N, C-alpha and C positions, 0 to 999 in steps of 0.2 A: 845315410844320415842317422846318427844315433841321438835319441832324445834323452835328456837327463831324467833320472828317476825322480819321483816326487815324494816328499815326506808326508806325514799324516795331516798336514795343514793344507795340502793341495798346492804347495809351492815347490819350485825346482830347487835342487841343490841340497836336499835333505840327506838323511841317513841311508836312503835307498830302501828302507823298510816299506813293505806293502801295507797300506792302511786298510785295504779292503780284504776281508777274509773270503776265500772262494766258497762257492755254493757246493762244495764237495767236488770230487773228480767227475769228469764227464763219464757217462756210462760206457763201458767197453764191451758189454755183452750183447749189444744191440744187433750185431751182425748175425747172431745165432737166432734163427726164427723160432726156436723152441723156448728161448729165454723170455719170461714174462716182462712186459713193459714196466709194470708196476702193479701194486695191489691196493684196493681201497683201504684207507687207513695208513698207508705209508707216509712218513713225514720226510720232507726234503730237509737237508742240512740248512741251518740259517745262514743268511748272507748279511754281514754287518757293513754298513756304508756310512762313512763320515760325511755329514752334510756340510760342505764347504761353500764359501762364496763362489769359488771357481766353478764348482759343480752346478750351482744354481744358475749362474750367469751363462756359462757355456751351454747348458741344457736349453735355456730359453733362446739363445742365439741359434743353436743348431736346429731348433724346431720353429724358427722364424717368429717367435713370440716376443715382440718388442715392447710389451706392456712395461711401463716404468717400475712397477712393483716387483719385477723380477731382476732388476739391475741397479736401481737407484734407491738407496736406503732413505734418503731425505724425502723423496716422493712417496715411498711406502709409508713412512711415519705420518706424512700429511694426510694420507688416506686411511689412517687408523691402525696400521700394522706396526709392530715394534721394529721390524726390519724387512729386508727383501725376503721372498719365499719362493720355493720351488713350484714350477708350473706342472700341470697335469700331464703334459706330453713327456716331460722328463721322467716323471713317476712311471708313466706307461712303459717307457723304454727300459727303465730299471727292472720293472716287473717282468718284461719279456726276456731281458738278459738273464734274470734269475732262473727262469724256467729253462731256457735253452742251454745255459751253463750246466744244468743238472742232466737234462735229457740228451745232450750231445749235439754235434754239428749237423746232423741230418734232421734234427727236430724242426717241425714247422708249426708255428703258432696259427691256429685256426680261428680262435676267438679270444679276445682279452676284454673283459668287462670289469671296470674298476670304479670305485667311488672314493673320493677324497674326504678326509676328516680333518684332523689336526694338521696345521701347516708345518712344513719342514723349513726351519729357520737355520741360518748359518751357525755352526758351533754345536749342533745337535748330532745325534747318530740315529740312523734308521736301521732296524733289523727286519729283514724280510724272512717270512716263514711260509711254508706251503705244506698242504696235506692233500694227498690223492683222495678224491671222493668217488670216482668211478673210472672203470677201464672197460673199453670195448675194442677188442682186437689191438690195433696199433695206435689207438687214441686214448689219451688220459685226460680226465677233468681234475683240475687242481684248485683248491681253495687257497687263496693267498692273502696274507696280512702283512702290513709293514708298520711297525710301531716306532715312535720316537719318544722323547721325554715328556711330551704333552698328551700322548695317547696313540690311537690308531691313525696314522697318516693315510693309509690306503687299505681297502678291503676289496676283495673281488674274486673272480673266477677266471681261469685260463683253460682253454681246450688246446691240447698239443698232440700232434701226430708224429710218430717216429716210423717212417717207412722202413720196411725190411729191405736191407741192401741185397741186390742181386749178386750172385757169385761173380768173381772177377772175370771169368771166361765169358759170361753173358754181357758184362759191361763193355768188353772190348769188341764183341762181335759186330756191333753196329757202327763202329768208329772207323772202319777201314773202307 
């Protein structure tokens, strides 16, 4: 089954253009044990995410957060919000994706500690940025911020480990 590409509004049938800019290519040097994971001060490439109604509602549903302020604009307005807004679990997932997209498929999130600030409303854009603050062997600590048109939506830290991959001959030894 092939799914239609979505346009920059989050709807199907668009131009096929990708609305999300990747967080840079996944690291390819991680199989080399001599290659450093990262260095303090390294900046991760930014990830730009359009905040669509589809993203907000689907994130709330996926995380089983059925609070009406995440899917019902009228109810959100009745509660003092100008529109529906993104929940913390969706933000947490996007922060995790940002880090694992950068560090590659073997990366393991050890800790994600975030705080929300300005809400993410539909029609805005959030830009995630990260800076490596410490490295200890195969583990990096990354300070993450996500800004939108109102200010900082999310700030926090992530601890990520990228295990050194065993040589292919060792991987196969225990599988037979």
